NUDOGU-463452 format. One line per field, with one value per atom (N, C-alpha, C): atom name; x, y negated, z; residue in one letter; residue number from 1. Coordinates in steps of 0.1 Angstrom, whole numbers, plus 5000, padded with zeros to 4 digits. Example, Ala and Ser with C-alpha at 12.3 -4.5 7.8 and 13.67 -1.06 7.14 Angstrom:
# residues 2
atome <- [N CA C N CA C]
u <- [5132 5123 5132 5128 5137 5129]
v <- [5057 5045 5033 5022 5011 5000]
w <- [5078 5078 5078 5071 5071 5079]
residu <- [A A A S S S]
num <- [1 1 1 2 2 2]
# end
This chain:
# residues 64
atome <- [N CA C N CA C N CA C N CA C N CA C N CA C N CA C N CA C N CA C N CA C N CA C N CA C N CA C N CA C N CA C N CA C N CA C N CA C N CA C N CA C N CA C N CA C N CA C N CA C N CA C N CA C N CA C N CA C N CA C N CA C N CA C N CA C N CA C N CA C N CA C N CA C N CA C N CA C N CA C N CA C N CA C N CA C N CA C N CA C N CA C N CA C N CA C N CA C N CA C N CA C N CA C N CA C N CA C N CA C N CA C N CA C N CA C N CA C N CA C N CA C N CA C N CA C N CA C N CA C]
u <- [5008 5000 5009 5019 5029 5035 5039 5044 5034 5022 5011 5009 5009 5007 5019 5031 5043 5042 5037 5036 5025 5014 5004 5008 5015 5021 5031 5039 5049 5042 5032 5025 5017 5013 5006 5015 5028 5038 5040 5041 5043 5031 5019 5008 5009 5014 5016 5026 5037 5048 5043 5036 5031 5021 5013 5003 5011 5021 5029 5036 5042 5048 5038 5026 5016 5012 5011 5007 5018 5031 5042 5043 5040 5040 5029 5017 5006 5010 5017 5022 5032 5041 5051 5044 5034 5027 5020 5015 5008 5018 5031 5041 5048 5046 5054 5052 5040 5038 5045 5044 5051 5066 5071 5086 5091 5083 5087 5087 5077 5076 5088 5091 5102 5116 5117 5130 5131 5120 5120 5123 5117 5120 5135 5140 5154 5164 5161 5169 5168 5156 5155 5162 5162 5168 5183 5189 5204 5209 5199 5203 5210 5207 5215 5213 5205 5202 5213 5214 5224 5218 5226 5221 5210 5211 5201 5187 5187 5175 5169 5177 5172 5166 5172 5167 5153 5152 5139 5128 5132 5122 5118 5128 5125 5116 5119 5113 5100 5099 5088 5078 5083 5075 5070 5078 5074 5067 5072 5066 5058 5059 5053 5039]
v <- [5012 5000 4987 4988 4976 4974 4984 4983 4977 4981 4976 4961 4957 4943 4934 4940 4932 4931 4941 4941 4930 4930 4921 4907 4905 4891 4887 4896 4892 4889 4896 4893 4880 4876 4863 4852 4853 4842 4843 4854 4855 4849 4851 4845 4829 4823 4809 4805 4813 4810 4812 4823 4826 4815 4810 4800 4787 4783 4771 4773 4785 4787 4786 4792 4791 4777 4769 4755 4747 4750 4744 4748 4761 4766 4760 4758 4751 4737 4730 4716 4717 4727 4728 4731 4739 4742 4729 4721 4708 4699 4699 4690 4696 4709 4716 4710 4706 4700 4687 4678 4666 4667 4676 4679 4684 4693 4698 4687 4679 4668 4658 4655 4646 4653 4665 4672 4672 4675 4675 4661 4651 4638 4634 4638 4635 4642 4655 4663 4657 4653 4646 4633 4625 4612 4613 4623 4624 4634 4639 4648 4642 4646 4642 4628 4620 4607 4597 4587 4576 4566 4556 4546 4537 4534 4525 4532 4545 4552 4555 4557 4559 4546 4535 4522 4519 4523 4522 4530 4543 4551 4546 4541 4536 4523 4514 4501 4500 4508 4507 4519 4530 4542 4547 4547 4552 4541 4529 4519 4508 4509 4498 4501]
w <- [5000 5000 5000 5008 5008 4994 4987 4974 4964 4965 4956 4959 4972 4975 4970 4971 4966 4951 4944 4930 4926 4932 4929 4932 4943 4947 4936 4932 4921 4908 4905 4892 4893 4904 4905 4902 4906 4902 4887 4881 4867 4859 4864 4857 4856 4867 4867 4856 4856 4846 4832 4830 4816 4812 4821 4818 4814 4821 4818 4805 4802 4789 4778 4780 4770 4766 4777 4774 4767 4771 4764 4749 4747 4733 4725 4731 4724 4720 4728 4725 4714 4714 4704 4690 4690 4678 4672 4681 4676 4669 4674 4668 4656 4653 4643 4629 4625 4612 4610 4620 4620 4620 4628 4629 4615 4609 4596 4586 4585 4576 4578 4590 4593 4588 4591 4587 4571 4565 4550 4544 4550 4546 4548 4559 4562 4552 4549 4540 4526 4522 4509 4508 4519 4520 4518 4525 4525 4515 4507 4496 4485 4473 4461 4456 4463 4458 4461 4452 4455 4464 4469 4478 4472 4460 4453 4453 4449 4449 4462 4472 4486 4491 4488 4492 4485 4472 4465 4472 4475 4482 4495 4503 4516 4516 4507 4508 4499 4488 4479 4480 4483 4482 4496 4506 4519 4527 4527 4535 4528 4515 4506 4504]
residu <- [X X X X X X X X X X X X X X X X X X X X X X X X X X X X X X X X X X X X X X X X X X X X X X X X X X X X X X X X X X X X X X X X X X X X X X X X X X X X X X X X X X X X X X X X X X X X X X X X X X X X X X X X X X X X X X X X X X X X X X X X X X X X X X X X X X X X X X X X X X X X X X X X X X X X X X X X X X X X X X X X X X X X X X X X X X X X X X X X X X X X X X X X X X X X X X X X]
num <- [1 1 1 2 2 2 3 3 3 4 4 4 5 5 5 6 6 6 7 7 7 8 8 8 9 9 9 10 10 10 11 11 11 12 12 12 13 13 13 14 14 14 15 15 15 16 16 16 17 17 17 18 18 18 19 19 19 20 20 20 21 21 21 22 22 22 23 23 23 24 24 24 25 25 25 26 26 26 27 27 27 28 28 28 29 29 29 30 30 30 31 31 31 32 32 32 33 33 33 34 34 34 35 35 35 36 36 36 37 37 37 38 38 38 39 39 39 40 40 40 41 41 41 42 42 42 43 43 43 44 44 44 45 45 45 46 46 46 47 47 47 48 48 48 49 49 49 50 50 50 51 51 51 52 52 52 53 53 53 54 54 54 55 55 55 56 56 56 57 57 57 58 58 58 59 59 59 60 60 60 61 61 61 62 62 62 63 63 63 64 64 64]
# end
């Protein structure tokens, strides 16, 4: 009986940890699309384009 009580007590602590991790994972999933778009934009910006074309994209296409 003591072993069963220790096991149940230990699992109660794990439930709190799992719940917190699940909430953190849900927040990460919500940010995934924006993070991906930002990363793609950065890679495109620093990719094979020269400075003049990057300036055009930044001033006239993205914010214009």
